Steps between C-alpha positions, in 0.01 A plus 500: 500500500749544208573860411728427204687211333785475255653224291790328676791507252871446506652846492805600305708812556727619222785725600529829316804709591511879520826539304468802271599313181316174573222587255749502212662168593305300240722195555366475856136587429395560141170683459585595143643830625772508232289362218584139577263213574338519840600226746810400299720547803666320788188503722732620774214673684342158546831349610535774762195350673722200576846652549671835440858378528726306733806652672672159490517520120775699334463587132828565321475770235766444234479820302655840442503590869238664720445835670565381857363827642168478315215579742289210371782245535719578802283313753504183288863477394699205633804589707803280559506540877820295523675791327583836661429765236776735380784363713705374200510145639349169399337439839308188397793343313309441175757675281303824459598813693209704640226301322244619756255623232585242233772489236585688182681258267567773245666737747627214721374671815223489760296775338229341283348839410312540177690585185188555287188455717388165359605303809310743723189438294541121523563515877188717536283251313608233746525681830402867499337580834130440441223719643730779613315769303787561261639359177414149388380182667746211511381144444651395833546844656306424817183671617595517868137431592417835339721676755799628303695562819499130593746245361241280328571223256718562199773350291848643529701586190870413462663732246759376256611737224552230241566684175837567342603822331380344173135486611393755241645277229271219620770290663403462866700251703311178548424420863543127456861540388605767748687350795496829693122534472455138601720556807285794611185295436645217709578744783141624495367145509741403780364790708200274567258672266317363201622676188338543160700669224357710218 
């Protein structure tokens, strides 16, 4: 005796994070919420069914610096563990003193903090902690299997404050011609991680 039957289909689960500003992130999932064309987006919610990030990948943010204490970013920021922070020494011998959090080429120091907020925004697009009930969802911010207390999968962000004092006159330093930036990029790559620079 058959009490009920259903069609056997291939199921598909689409991740939808609980970040408070996710609904306004039209570049991730465009429903036309800002007057734009629905579905003209990155389809990142569909990609999250496959992967939500990879801790072996480091994304270098070459921008105006980043708020390294930002609640949505701190868990996903790359750290140079070969460097002891704030001891005024170049522990890893790469030519940069205290580059534990990244490097500020404008200030020539290990404090890649934001000078205007743009770099924080860019870092958040890439790797803001996803599904933590606050802020925005990062493309590779890691869902931690929906348990925000677990490590989960994510991409780490290496911070390089890449702009000169002339940035507001539209003359940023070019990464390709900057030997210091290339040296830091090489150090990140030599750490055994895959690195993508933005």
